[in-house]
mmCIF file of the N, C-alpha and C atoms, coordinates in Angstrom:
data_MODEL
# 
_entry.id   MODEL 
# 
loop_
_atom_site.group_PDB 
_atom_site.id 
_atom_site.type_symbol 
_atom_site.label_atom_id 
_atom_site.label_alt_id 
_atom_site.label_comp_id 
_atom_site.label_asym_id 
_atom_site.label_entity_id 
_atom_site.label_seq_id 
_atom_site.pdbx_PDB_ins_code 
_atom_site.Cartn_x 
_atom_site.Cartn_y 
_atom_site.Cartn_z 
_atom_site.occupancy 
_atom_site.B_iso_or_equiv 
_atom_site.pdbx_formal_charge 
_atom_site.auth_seq_id 
_atom_site.auth_comp_id 
_atom_site.auth_asym_id 
_atom_site.auth_atom_id 
_atom_site.pdbx_PDB_model_num 
ATOM 1   N N  . MET A 1 1  ? 102.946 108.814 107.360 1.00 0.00 ? 1  MET A N  1 
ATOM 2   C CA . MET A 1 1  ? 103.711 107.897 106.540 1.00 0.00 ? 1  MET A CA 1 
ATOM 3   C C  . MET A 1 1  ? 104.977 107.502 107.298 1.00 0.00 ? 1  MET A C  1 
ATOM 4   N N  . SER A 1 2  ? 105.203 106.203 107.426 1.00 0.00 ? 2  SER A N  1 
ATOM 5   C CA . SER A 1 2  ? 106.422 105.714 108.073 1.00 0.00 ? 2  SER A CA 1 
ATOM 6   C C  . SER A 1 2  ? 107.607 105.902 107.145 1.00 0.00 ? 2  SER A C  1 
ATOM 7   N N  . GLU A 1 3  ? 108.734 106.200 107.747 1.00 0.00 ? 3  GLU A N  1 
ATOM 8   C CA . GLU A 1 3  ? 109.932 106.438 106.951 1.00 0.00 ? 3  GLU A CA 1 
ATOM 9   C C  . GLU A 1 3  ? 111.103 105.651 107.526 1.00 0.00 ? 3  GLU A C  1 
ATOM 10  N N  . PHE A 1 4  ? 111.861 105.034 106.633 1.00 0.00 ? 4  PHE A N  1 
ATOM 11  C CA . PHE A 1 4  ? 113.057 104.295 106.997 1.00 0.00 ? 4  PHE A CA 1 
ATOM 12  C C  . PHE A 1 4  ? 114.257 104.986 106.370 1.00 0.00 ? 4  PHE A C  1 
ATOM 13  N N  . THR A 1 5  ? 115.447 104.702 106.880 1.00 0.00 ? 5  THR A N  1 
ATOM 14  C CA . THR A 1 5  ? 116.666 105.295 106.324 1.00 0.00 ? 5  THR A CA 1 
ATOM 15  C C  . THR A 1 5  ? 117.580 104.187 105.813 1.00 0.00 ? 5  THR A C  1 
ATOM 16  N N  . GLU A 1 6  ? 118.669 104.610 105.196 1.00 0.00 ? 6  GLU A N  1 
ATOM 17  C CA . GLU A 1 6  ? 119.663 103.681 104.676 1.00 0.00 ? 6  GLU A CA 1 
ATOM 18  C C  . GLU A 1 6  ? 120.188 102.752 105.769 1.00 0.00 ? 6  GLU A C  1 
ATOM 19  N N  . ALA A 1 7  ? 120.238 103.236 106.992 1.00 0.00 ? 7  ALA A N  1 
ATOM 20  C CA . ALA A 1 7  ? 120.724 102.438 108.120 1.00 0.00 ? 7  ALA A CA 1 
ATOM 21  C C  . ALA A 1 7  ? 119.806 101.253 108.430 1.00 0.00 ? 7  ALA A C  1 
ATOM 22  N N  . ASP A 1 8  ? 118.542 101.316 108.006 1.00 0.00 ? 8  ASP A N  1 
ATOM 23  C CA . ASP A 1 8  ? 117.574 100.247 108.270 1.00 0.00 ? 8  ASP A CA 1 
ATOM 24  C C  . ASP A 1 8  ? 117.636 99.106  107.255 1.00 0.00 ? 8  ASP A C  1 
ATOM 25  N N  . LEU A 1 9  ? 118.387 99.281  106.179 1.00 0.00 ? 9  LEU A N  1 
ATOM 26  C CA . LEU A 1 9  ? 118.410 98.290  105.096 1.00 0.00 ? 9  LEU A CA 1 
ATOM 27  C C  . LEU A 1 9  ? 119.066 96.996  105.514 1.00 0.00 ? 9  LEU A C  1 
ATOM 28  N N  . PRO A 1 10 ? 118.604 95.861  105.009 1.00 0.00 ? 10 PRO A N  1 
ATOM 29  C CA . PRO A 1 10 ? 117.463 95.698  104.098 1.00 0.00 ? 10 PRO A CA 1 
ATOM 30  C C  . PRO A 1 10 ? 116.143 95.844  104.856 1.00 0.00 ? 10 PRO A C  1 
ATOM 31  N N  . VAL A 1 11 ? 115.149 96.369  104.145 1.00 0.00 ? 11 VAL A N  1 
ATOM 32  C CA . VAL A 1 11 ? 113.841 96.587  104.755 1.00 0.00 ? 11 VAL A CA 1 
ATOM 33  C C  . VAL A 1 11 ? 112.753 96.377  103.705 1.00 0.00 ? 11 VAL A C  1 
ATOM 34  N N  . SER A 1 12 ? 111.644 95.797  104.139 1.00 0.00 ? 12 SER A N  1 
ATOM 35  C CA . SER A 1 12 ? 110.465 95.665  103.282 1.00 0.00 ? 12 SER A CA 1 
ATOM 36  C C  . SER A 1 12 ? 109.469 96.721  103.702 1.00 0.00 ? 12 SER A C  1 
ATOM 37  N N  . ILE A 1 13 ? 108.951 97.455  102.721 1.00 0.00 ? 13 ILE A N  1 
ATOM 38  C CA . ILE A 1 13 ? 108.015 98.540  103.020 1.00 0.00 ? 13 ILE A CA 1 
ATOM 39  C C  . ILE A 1 13 ? 106.703 98.322  102.270 1.00 0.00 ? 13 ILE A C  1 
ATOM 40  N N  . ASP A 1 14 ? 105.637 98.867  102.829 1.00 0.00 ? 14 ASP A N  1 
ATOM 41  C CA . ASP A 1 14 ? 104.362 98.840  102.117 1.00 0.00 ? 14 ASP A CA 1 
ATOM 42  C C  . ASP A 1 14 ? 104.141 100.199 101.457 1.00 0.00 ? 14 ASP A C  1 
ATOM 43  N N  . HIS A 1 15 ? 102.997 100.363 100.794 1.00 0.00 ? 15 HIS A N  1 
ATOM 44  C CA . HIS A 1 15 ? 102.775 101.573 99.992  1.00 0.00 ? 15 HIS A CA 1 
ATOM 45  C C  . HIS A 1 15 ? 102.583 102.844 100.815 1.00 0.00 ? 15 HIS A C  1 
ATOM 46  N N  . GLU A 1 16 ? 102.508 102.740 102.120 1.00 0.00 ? 16 GLU A N  1 
ATOM 47  C CA . GLU A 1 16 ? 102.387 103.936 102.964 1.00 0.00 ? 16 GLU A CA 1 
ATOM 48  C C  . GLU A 1 16 ? 103.721 104.315 103.603 1.00 0.00 ? 16 GLU A C  1 
ATOM 49  N N  . GLN A 1 17 ? 104.802 103.655 103.177 1.00 0.00 ? 17 GLN A N  1 
ATOM 50  C CA . GLN A 1 17 ? 106.113 103.906 103.763 1.00 0.00 ? 17 GLN A CA 1 
ATOM 51  C C  . GLN A 1 17 ? 107.110 104.306 102.685 1.00 0.00 ? 17 GLN A C  1 
ATOM 52  N N  . MET A 1 18 ? 108.274 104.810 103.118 1.00 0.00 ? 18 MET A N  1 
ATOM 53  C CA . MET A 1 18 ? 109.331 105.157 102.174 1.00 0.00 ? 18 MET A CA 1 
ATOM 54  C C  . MET A 1 18 ? 110.686 104.954 102.821 1.00 0.00 ? 18 MET A C  1 
ATOM 55  N N  . VAL A 1 19 ? 111.705 104.863 101.966 1.00 0.00 ? 19 VAL A N  1 
ATOM 56  C CA . VAL A 1 19 ? 113.093 104.758 102.410 1.00 0.00 ? 19 VAL A CA 1 
ATOM 57  C C  . VAL A 1 19 ? 113.808 106.009 101.933 1.00 0.00 ? 19 VAL A C  1 
ATOM 58  N N  . THR A 1 20 ? 114.555 106.656 102.826 1.00 0.00 ? 20 THR A N  1 
ATOM 59  C CA . THR A 1 20 ? 115.359 107.817 102.464 1.00 0.00 ? 20 THR A CA 1 
ATOM 60  C C  . THR A 1 20 ? 116.824 107.425 102.547 1.00 0.00 ? 20 THR A C  1 
ATOM 61  N N  . LEU A 1 21 ? 117.530 107.557 101.423 1.00 0.00 ? 21 LEU A N  1 
ATOM 62  C CA . LEU A 1 21 ? 118.948 107.211 101.366 1.00 0.00 ? 21 LEU A CA 1 
ATOM 63  C C  . LEU A 1 21 ? 119.792 108.346 101.918 1.00 0.00 ? 21 LEU A C  1 
ATOM 64  N N  . GLY A 1 22 ? 121.087 108.112 102.068 1.00 0.00 ? 22 GLY A N  1 
ATOM 65  C CA . GLY A 1 22 ? 121.992 109.068 102.685 1.00 0.00 ? 22 GLY A CA 1 
ATOM 66  C C  . GLY A 1 22 ? 122.005 110.450 102.058 1.00 0.00 ? 22 GLY A C  1 
ATOM 67  N N  . ASP A 1 23 ? 121.798 110.522 100.733 1.00 0.00 ? 23 ASP A N  1 
ATOM 68  C CA . ASP A 1 23 ? 121.820 111.825 100.057 1.00 0.00 ? 23 ASP A CA 1 
ATOM 69  C C  . ASP A 1 23 ? 120.444 112.478 99.971  1.00 0.00 ? 23 ASP A C  1 
ATOM 70  N N  . GLY A 1 24 ? 119.448 111.864 100.616 1.00 0.00 ? 24 GLY A N  1 
ATOM 71  C CA . GLY A 1 24 ? 118.101 112.425 100.610 1.00 0.00 ? 24 GLY A CA 1 
ATOM 72  C C  . GLY A 1 24 ? 117.189 111.833 99.545  1.00 0.00 ? 24 GLY A C  1 
ATOM 73  N N  . THR A 1 25 ? 117.709 110.991 98.682  1.00 0.00 ? 25 THR A N  1 
ATOM 74  C CA . THR A 1 25 ? 116.885 110.329 97.669  1.00 0.00 ? 25 THR A CA 1 
ATOM 75  C C  . THR A 1 25 ? 115.871 109.428 98.360  1.00 0.00 ? 25 THR A C  1 
ATOM 76  N N  . THR A 1 26 ? 114.614 109.525 97.942  1.00 0.00 ? 26 THR A N  1 
ATOM 77  C CA . THR A 1 26 ? 113.574 108.691 98.537  1.00 0.00 ? 26 THR A CA 1 
ATOM 78  C C  . THR A 1 26 ? 113.146 107.594 97.567  1.00 0.00 ? 26 THR A C  1 
ATOM 79  N N  . ILE A 1 27 ? 112.716 106.481 98.131  1.00 0.00 ? 27 ILE A N  1 
ATOM 80  C CA . ILE A 1 27 ? 112.184 105.367 97.368  1.00 0.00 ? 27 ILE A CA 1 
ATOM 81  C C  . ILE A 1 27 ? 110.835 105.015 97.969  1.00 0.00 ? 27 ILE A C  1 
ATOM 82  N N  . ARG A 1 28 ? 109.808 104.985 97.123  1.00 0.00 ? 28 ARG A N  1 
ATOM 83  C CA . ARG A 1 28 ? 108.458 104.636 97.568  1.00 0.00 ? 28 ARG A CA 1 
ATOM 84  C C  . ARG A 1 28 ? 107.734 103.989 96.395  1.00 0.00 ? 28 ARG A C  1 
ATOM 85  N N  . PHE A 1 29 ? 106.549 103.451 96.636  1.00 0.00 ? 29 PHE A N  1 
ATOM 86  C CA . PHE A 1 29 ? 105.798 102.847 95.543  1.00 0.00 ? 29 PHE A CA 1 
ATOM 87  C C  . PHE A 1 29 ? 104.307 102.962 95.782  1.00 0.00 ? 29 PHE A C  1 
ATOM 88  N N  . GLU A 1 30 ? 103.566 102.758 94.708  1.00 0.00 ? 30 GLU A N  1 
ATOM 89  C CA . GLU A 1 30 ? 102.118 102.655 94.760  1.00 0.00 ? 30 GLU A CA 1 
ATOM 90  C C  . GLU A 1 30 ? 101.737 101.376 94.028  1.00 0.00 ? 30 GLU A C  1 
ATOM 91  N N  . THR A 1 31 ? 100.739 100.701 94.529  1.00 0.00 ? 31 THR A N  1 
ATOM 92  C CA . THR A 1 31 ? 100.282 99.473  93.884  1.00 0.00 ? 31 THR A CA 1 
ATOM 93  C C  . THR A 1 31 ? 99.437  99.823  92.672  1.00 0.00 ? 31 THR A C  1 
ATOM 94  N N  . ASN A 1 32 ? 99.698  99.112  91.586  1.00 0.00 ? 32 ASN A N  1 
ATOM 95  C CA . ASN A 1 32 ? 98.951  99.307  90.342  1.00 0.00 ? 32 ASN A CA 1 
ATOM 96  C C  . ASN A 1 32 ? 98.525  97.913  89.869  1.00 0.00 ? 32 ASN A C  1 
ATOM 97  N N  . GLY A 1 33 ? 97.452  97.392  90.473  1.00 0.00 ? 33 GLY A N  1 
ATOM 98  C CA . GLY A 1 33 ? 97.056  96.015  90.181  1.00 0.00 ? 33 GLY A CA 1 
ATOM 99  C C  . GLY A 1 33 ? 98.104  95.072  90.739  1.00 0.00 ? 33 GLY A C  1 
ATOM 100 N N  . GLU A 1 34 ? 98.614  94.174  89.924  1.00 0.00 ? 34 GLU A N  1 
ATOM 101 C CA . GLU A 1 34 ? 99.659  93.232  90.337  1.00 0.00 ? 34 GLU A CA 1 
ATOM 102 C C  . GLU A 1 34 ? 101.027 93.916  90.400  1.00 0.00 ? 34 GLU A C  1 
ATOM 103 N N  . ALA A 1 35 ? 101.190 95.003  89.644  1.00 0.00 ? 35 ALA A N  1 
ATOM 104 C CA . ALA A 1 35 ? 102.479 95.697  89.542  1.00 0.00 ? 35 ALA A CA 1 
ATOM 105 C C  . ALA A 1 35 ? 102.639 96.737  90.639  1.00 0.00 ? 35 ALA A C  1 
ATOM 106 N N  . LYS A 1 36 ? 103.893 97.179  90.804  1.00 0.00 ? 36 LYS A N  1 
ATOM 107 C CA . LYS A 1 36 ? 104.211 98.268  91.723  1.00 0.00 ? 36 LYS A CA 1 
ATOM 108 C C  . LYS A 1 36 ? 104.806 99.411  90.905  1.00 0.00 ? 36 LYS A C  1 
ATOM 109 N N  . ASP A 1 37 ? 104.227 100.614 91.025  1.00 0.00 ? 37 ASP A N  1 
ATOM 110 C CA . ASP A 1 37 ? 104.806 101.807 90.405  1.00 0.00 ? 37 ASP A CA 1 
ATOM 111 C C  . ASP A 1 37 ? 105.843 102.345 91.368  1.00 0.00 ? 37 ASP A C  1 
ATOM 112 N N  . LEU A 1 38 ? 107.103 102.344 90.947  1.00 0.00 ? 38 LEU A N  1 
ATOM 113 C CA . LEU A 1 38 ? 108.220 102.753 91.793  1.00 0.00 ? 38 LEU A CA 1 
ATOM 114 C C  . LEU A 1 38 ? 108.562 104.214 91.538  1.00 0.00 ? 38 LEU A C  1 
ATOM 115 N N  . TYR A 1 39 ? 108.673 104.981 92.607  1.00 0.00 ? 39 TYR A N  1 
ATOM 116 C CA . TYR A 1 39 ? 109.026 106.398 92.537  1.00 0.00 ? 39 TYR A CA 1 
ATOM 117 C C  . TYR A 1 39 ? 110.369 106.596 93.232  1.00 0.00 ? 39 TYR A C  1 
ATOM 118 N N  . VAL A 1 40 ? 111.320 107.160 92.514  1.00 0.00 ? 40 VAL A N  1 
ATOM 119 C CA . VAL A 1 40 ? 112.639 107.455 93.071  1.00 0.00 ? 40 VAL A CA 1 
ATOM 120 C C  . VAL A 1 40 ? 112.786 108.974 93.102  1.00 0.00 ? 40 VAL A C  1 
ATOM 121 N N  . GLY A 1 41 ? 113.144 109.510 94.255  1.00 0.00 ? 41 GLY A N  1 
ATOM 122 C CA . GLY A 1 41 ? 113.228 110.963 94.398  1.00 0.00 ? 41 GLY A CA 1 
ATOM 123 C C  . GLY A 1 41 ? 111.838 111.539 94.553  1.00 0.00 ? 41 GLY A C  1 
ATOM 124 N N  . ASP A 1 42 ? 111.688 112.798 94.187  1.00 0.00 ? 42 ASP A N  1 
ATOM 125 C CA . ASP A 1 42 ? 110.389 113.446 94.349  1.00 0.00 ? 42 ASP A CA 1 
ATOM 126 C C  . ASP A 1 42 ? 109.617 113.505 93.037  1.00 0.00 ? 42 ASP A C  1 
ATOM 127 N N  . ALA A 1 43 ? 109.779 112.482 92.198  1.00 0.00 ? 43 ALA A N  1 
ATOM 128 C CA . ALA A 1 43 ? 109.095 112.405 90.913  1.00 0.00 ? 43 ALA A CA 1 
ATOM 129 C C  . ALA A 1 43 ? 107.581 112.275 91.109  1.00 0.00 ? 43 ALA A C  1 
ATOM 130 N N  . PHE A 1 44 ? 106.834 112.885 90.181  1.00 0.00 ? 44 PHE A N  1 
ATOM 131 C CA . PHE A 1 44 ? 105.376 112.774 90.203  1.00 0.00 ? 44 PHE A CA 1 
ATOM 132 C C  . PHE A 1 44 ? 104.902 111.620 89.335  1.00 0.00 ? 44 PHE A C  1 
ATOM 133 N N  . THR A 1 45 ? 105.767 111.156 88.445  1.00 0.00 ? 45 THR A N  1 
ATOM 134 C CA . THR A 1 45 ? 105.445 110.007 87.610  1.00 0.00 ? 45 THR A CA 1 
ATOM 135 C C  . THR A 1 45 ? 106.375 108.863 87.997  1.00 0.00 ? 45 THR A C  1 
ATOM 136 N N  . PRO A 1 46 ? 105.917 107.623 87.845  1.00 0.00 ? 46 PRO A N  1 
ATOM 137 C CA . PRO A 1 46 ? 106.749 106.483 88.251  1.00 0.00 ? 46 PRO A CA 1 
ATOM 138 C C  . PRO A 1 46 ? 108.069 106.432 87.481  1.00 0.00 ? 46 PRO A C  1 
ATOM 139 N N  . THR A 1 47 ? 109.128 106.075 88.189  1.00 0.00 ? 47 THR A N  1 
ATOM 140 C CA . THR A 1 47 ? 110.432 105.878 87.564  1.00 0.00 ? 47 THR A CA 1 
ATOM 141 C C  . THR A 1 47 ? 110.395 104.609 86.721  1.00 0.00 ? 47 THR A C  1 
ATOM 142 N N  . THR A 1 48 ? 109.729 103.586 87.239  1.00 0.00 ? 48 THR A N  1 
ATOM 143 C CA . THR A 1 48 ? 109.552 102.322 86.528  1.00 0.00 ? 48 THR A CA 1 
ATOM 144 C C  . THR A 1 48 ? 108.392 101.577 87.154  1.00 0.00 ? 48 THR A C  1 
ATOM 145 N N  . GLN A 1 49 ? 107.972 100.513 86.484  1.00 0.00 ? 49 GLN A N  1 
ATOM 146 C CA . GLN A 1 49 ? 106.916 99.662  87.013  1.00 0.00 ? 49 GLN A CA 1 
ATOM 147 C C  . GLN A 1 49 ? 107.494 98.258  87.173  1.00 0.00 ? 49 GLN A C  1 
ATOM 148 N N  . LEU A 1 50 ? 107.324 97.705  88.354  1.00 0.00 ? 50 LEU A N  1 
ATOM 149 C CA . LEU A 1 50 ? 107.868 96.387  88.657  1.00 0.00 ? 50 LEU A CA 1 
ATOM 150 C C  . LEU A 1 50 ? 106.753 95.384  88.919  1.00 0.00 ? 50 LEU A C  1 
ATOM 151 N N  . PHE A 1 51 ? 106.899 94.211  88.337  1.00 0.00 ? 51 PHE A N  1 
ATOM 152 C CA . PHE A 1 51 ? 105.997 93.112  88.636  1.00 0.00 ? 51 PHE A CA 1 
ATOM 153 C C  . PHE A 1 51 ? 106.663 92.231  89.688  1.00 0.00 ? 51 PHE A C  1 
ATOM 154 N N  . PRO A 1 52 ? 105.891 91.451  90.436  1.00 0.00 ? 52 PRO A N  1 
ATOM 155 C CA . PRO A 1 52 ? 106.473 90.603  91.487  1.00 0.00 ? 52 PRO A CA 1 
ATOM 156 C C  . PRO A 1 52 ? 107.640 89.762  90.960  1.00 0.00 ? 52 PRO A C  1 
ATOM 157 N N  . GLY A 1 53 ? 108.718 89.758  91.738  1.00 0.00 ? 53 GLY A N  1 
ATOM 158 C CA . GLY A 1 53 ? 109.917 89.018  91.373  1.00 0.00 ? 53 GLY A CA 1 
ATOM 159 C C  . GLY A 1 53 ? 110.908 89.813  90.550  1.00 0.00 ? 53 GLY A C  1 
ATOM 160 N N  . CYS A 1 54 ? 110.514 90.996  90.090  1.00 0.00 ? 54 CYS A N  1 
ATOM 161 C CA . CYS A 1 54 ? 111.408 91.848  89.289  1.00 0.00 ? 54 CYS A CA 1 
ATOM 162 C C  . CYS A 1 54 ? 112.097 92.867  90.192  1.00 0.00 ? 54 CYS A C  1 
ATOM 163 N N  . ASP A 1 55 ? 113.288 93.318  89.764  1.00 0.00 ? 55 ASP A N  1 
ATOM 164 C CA . ASP A 1 55 ? 114.003 94.304  90.573  1.00 0.00 ? 55 ASP A CA 1 
ATOM 165 C C  . ASP A 1 55 ? 114.489 95.467  89.724  1.00 0.00 ? 55 ASP A C  1 
ATOM 166 N N  . TYR A 1 56 ? 114.920 96.504  90.418  1.00 0.00 ? 56 TYR A N  1 
ATOM 167 C CA . TYR A 1 56 ? 115.419 97.733  89.801  1.00 0.00 ? 56 TYR A CA 1 
ATOM 168 C C  . TYR A 1 56 ? 116.534 98.256  90.691  1.00 0.00 ? 56 TYR A C  1 
ATOM 169 N N  . CYS A 1 57 ? 117.624 98.728  90.082  1.00 0.00 ? 57 CYS A N  1 
ATOM 170 C CA . CYS A 1 57 ? 118.745 99.251  90.870  1.00 0.00 ? 57 CYS A CA 1 
ATOM 171 C C  . CYS A 1 57 ? 118.738 100.772 90.866  1.00 0.00 ? 57 CYS A C  1 
ATOM 172 N N  . VAL A 1 58 ? 118.987 101.339 92.026  1.00 0.00 ? 58 VAL A N  1 
ATOM 173 C CA . VAL A 1 58 ? 119.056 102.786 92.220  1.00 0.00 ? 58 VAL A CA 1 
ATOM 174 C C  . VAL A 1 58 ? 120.487 103.116 92.634  1.00 0.00 ? 58 VAL A C  1 
ATOM 175 N N  . GLU A 1 59 ? 121.091 104.100 91.979  1.00 0.00 ? 59 GLU A N  1 
ATOM 176 C CA . GLU A 1 59 ? 122.437 104.558 92.314  1.00 0.00 ? 59 GLU A CA 1 
ATOM 177 C C  . GLU A 1 59 ? 122.325 105.825 93.152  1.00 0.00 ? 59 GLU A C  1 
ATOM 178 N N  . SER A 1 60 ? 123.099 105.871 94.249  1.00 0.00 ? 60 SER A N  1 
ATOM 179 C CA . SER A 1 60 ? 123.081 107.033 95.132  1.00 0.00 ? 60 SER A CA 1 
ATOM 180 C C  . SER A 1 60 ? 124.422 107.122 95.856  1.00 0.00 ? 60 SER A C  1 
ATOM 181 N N  . GLU A 1 61 ? 125.073 108.246 95.763  1.00 0.00 ? 61 GLU A N  1 
ATOM 182 C CA . GLU A 1 61 ? 126.359 108.485 96.424  1.00 0.00 ? 61 GLU A CA 1 
ATOM 183 C C  . GLU A 1 61 ? 127.382 107.389 96.119  1.00 0.00 ? 61 GLU A C  1 
ATOM 184 N N  . GLY A 1 62 ? 127.404 106.898 94.886  1.00 0.00 ? 62 GLY A N  1 
ATOM 185 C CA . GLY A 1 62 ? 128.338 105.852 94.501  1.00 0.00 ? 62 GLY A CA 1 
ATOM 186 C C  . GLY A 1 62 ? 127.987 104.473 95.021  1.00 0.00 ? 62 GLY A C  1 
ATOM 187 N N  . LYS A 1 63 ? 126.815 104.318 95.606  1.00 0.00 ? 63 LYS A N  1 
ATOM 188 C CA . LYS A 1 63 ? 126.353 103.027 96.115  1.00 0.00 ? 63 LYS A CA 1 
ATOM 189 C C  . LYS A 1 63 ? 125.176 102.557 95.269  1.00 0.00 ? 63 LYS A C  1 
ATOM 190 N N  . THR A 1 64 ? 124.979 101.250 95.250  1.00 0.00 ? 64 THR A N  1 
ATOM 191 C CA . THR A 1 64 ? 123.863 100.664 94.500  1.00 0.00 ? 64 THR A CA 1 
ATOM 192 C C  . THR A 1 64 ? 122.884 100.029 95.471  1.00 0.00 ? 64 THR A C  1 
ATOM 193 N N  . PHE A 1 65 ? 121.610 100.292 95.237  1.00 0.00 ? 65 PHE A N  1 
ATOM 194 C CA . PHE A 1 65 ? 120.535 99.752  96.057  1.00 0.00 ? 65 PHE A CA 1 
ATOM 195 C C  . PHE A 1 65 ? 119.573 98.994  95.154  1.00 0.00 ? 65 PHE A C  1 
ATOM 196 N N  . LYS A 1 66 ? 119.183 97.793  95.572  1.00 0.00 ? 66 LYS A N  1 
ATOM 197 C CA . LYS A 1 66 ? 118.260 96.978  94.786  1.00 0.00 ? 66 LYS A CA 1 
ATOM 198 C C  . LYS A 1 66 ? 116.873 97.072  95.390  1.00 0.00 ? 66 LYS A C  1 
ATOM 199 N N  . VAL A 1 67 ? 115.902 97.333  94.520  1.00 0.00 ? 67 VAL A N  1 
ATOM 200 C CA . VAL A 1 67 ? 114.501 97.373  94.911  1.00 0.00 ? 67 VAL A CA 1 
ATOM 201 C C  . VAL A 1 67 ? 113.835 96.163  94.269  1.00 0.00 ? 67 VAL A C  1 
ATOM 202 N N  . LEU A 1 68 ? 113.268 95.293  95.081  1.00 0.00 ? 68 LEU A N  1 
ATOM 203 C CA . LEU A 1 68 ? 112.647 94.055  94.602  1.00 0.00 ? 68 LEU A CA 1 
ATOM 204 C C  . LEU A 1 68 ? 111.155 94.078  94.904  1.00 0.00 ? 68 LEU A C  1 
ATOM 205 N N  . ALA A 1 69 ? 110.334 93.884  93.868  1.00 0.00 ? 69 ALA A N  1 
ATOM 206 C CA . ALA A 1 69 ? 108.886 93.797  94.056  1.00 0.00 ? 69 ALA A CA 1 
ATOM 207 C C  . ALA A 1 69 ? 108.546 92.400  94.548  1.00 0.00 ? 69 ALA A C  1 
ATOM 208 N N  . GLU A 1 70 ? 107.823 92.336  95.634  1.00 0.00 ? 70 GLU A N  1 
ATOM 209 C CA . GLU A 1 70 ? 107.436 91.059  96.231  1.00 0.00 ? 70 GLU A CA 1 
ATOM 210 C C  . GLU A 1 70 ? 106.013 90.698  95.789  1.00 0.00 ? 70 GLU A C  1 
ATOM 211 N N  . PHE A 1 71 ? 105.622 89.445  95.988  1.00 0.00 ? 71 PHE A N  1 
ATOM 212 C CA . PHE A 1 71 ? 104.272 89.020  95.643  1.00 0.00 ? 71 PHE A CA 1 
ATOM 213 C C  . PHE A 1 71 ? 103.248 89.623  96.599  1.00 0.00 ? 71 PHE A C  1 
ATOM 214 N N  . GLU A 1 72 ? 103.641 89.851  97.852  1.00 0.00 ? 72 GLU A N  1 
ATOM 215 C CA . GLU A 1 72 ? 102.768 90.564  98.773  1.00 0.00 ? 72 GLU A CA 1 
ATOM 216 C C  . GLU A 1 72 ? 102.778 92.040  98.354  1.00 0.00 ? 72 GLU A C  1 
ATOM 217 N N  . ASP A 1 73 ? 102.023 92.863  99.029  1.00 0.00 ? 73 ASP A N  1 
ATOM 218 C CA . ASP A 1 73 ? 101.966 94.285  98.668  1.00 0.00 ? 73 ASP A CA 1 
ATOM 219 C C  . ASP A 1 73 ? 103.107 95.054  99.331  1.00 0.00 ? 73 ASP A C  1 
ATOM 220 N N  . VAL A 1 74 ? 104.348 94.621  99.070  1.00 0.00 ? 74 VAL A N  1 
ATOM 221 C CA . VAL A 1 74 ? 105.538 95.266  99.600  1.00 0.00 ? 74 VAL A CA 1 
ATOM 222 C C  . VAL A 1 74 ? 106.655 95.243  98.556  1.00 0.00 ? 74 VAL A C  1 
ATOM 223 N N  . ILE A 1 75 ? 107.636 96.119  98.760  1.00 0.00 ? 75 ILE A N  1 
ATOM 224 C CA . ILE A 1 75 ? 108.894 96.050  98.040  1.00 0.00 ? 75 ILE A CA 1 
ATOM 225 C C  . ILE A 1 75 ? 109.997 95.922  99.085  1.00 0.00 ? 75 ILE A C  1 
ATOM 226 N N  . THR A 1 76 ? 111.100 95.298  98.704  1.00 0.00 ? 76 THR A N  1 
ATOM 227 C CA . THR A 1 76 ? 112.244 95.168  99.594  1.00 0.00 ? 76 THR A CA 1 
ATOM 228 C C  . THR A 1 76 ? 113.381 95.988  99.019  1.00 0.00 ? 76 THR A C  1 
ATOM 229 N N  . VAL A 1 77 ? 113.960 96.856  99.850  1.00 0.00 ? 77 VAL A N  1 
ATOM 230 C CA . VAL A 1 77 ? 115.089 97.698  99.452  1.00 0.00 ? 77 VAL A CA 1 
ATOM 231 C C  . VAL A 1 77 ? 116.312 97.190  100.201 1.00 0.00 ? 77 VAL A C  1 
ATOM 232 N N  . SER A 1 78 ? 117.376 96.916  99.451  1.00 0.00 ? 78 SER A N  1 
ATOM 233 C CA . SER A 1 78 ? 118.614 96.430  100.063 1.00 0.00 ? 78 SER A CA 1 
ATOM 234 C C  . SER A 1 78 ? 119.819 97.063  99.394  1.00 0.00 ? 78 SER A C  1 
ATOM 235 N N  . LYS A 1 79 ? 120.916 97.114  100.124 1.00 0.00 ? 79 LYS A N  1 
ATOM 236 C CA . LYS A 1 79 ? 122.165 97.636  99.576  1.00 0.00 ? 79 LYS A CA 1 
ATOM 237 C C  . LYS A 1 79 ? 122.896 96.485  98.896  1.00 0.00 ? 79 LYS A C  1 
ATOM 238 N N  . VAL A 1 80 ? 123.403 96.751  97.686  1.00 0.00 ? 80 VAL A N  1 
ATOM 239 C CA . VAL A 1 80 ? 124.118 95.706  96.928  1.00 0.00 ? 80 VAL A CA 1 
ATOM 240 C C  . VAL A 1 80 ? 125.568 95.724  97.295  1.00 0.00 ? 80 VAL A C  1 
# 
């Protein structure tokens, strides 16, 4: 599994990749039909489900990161 860090942001990842933030929080997803099941941290159940064009904000170390579900089979993680 490919892994990116906060220093790589903004980055688009596919379902075999993840982003690790400065405090160790991970962001990854699995495709669920048209939607993306988003996992934050080491959760076994999705934190939320995103449809293409929808976003979700993750707070880490006082910083905000936006996760955007794309129409392709990727999500884009960026620092706000």
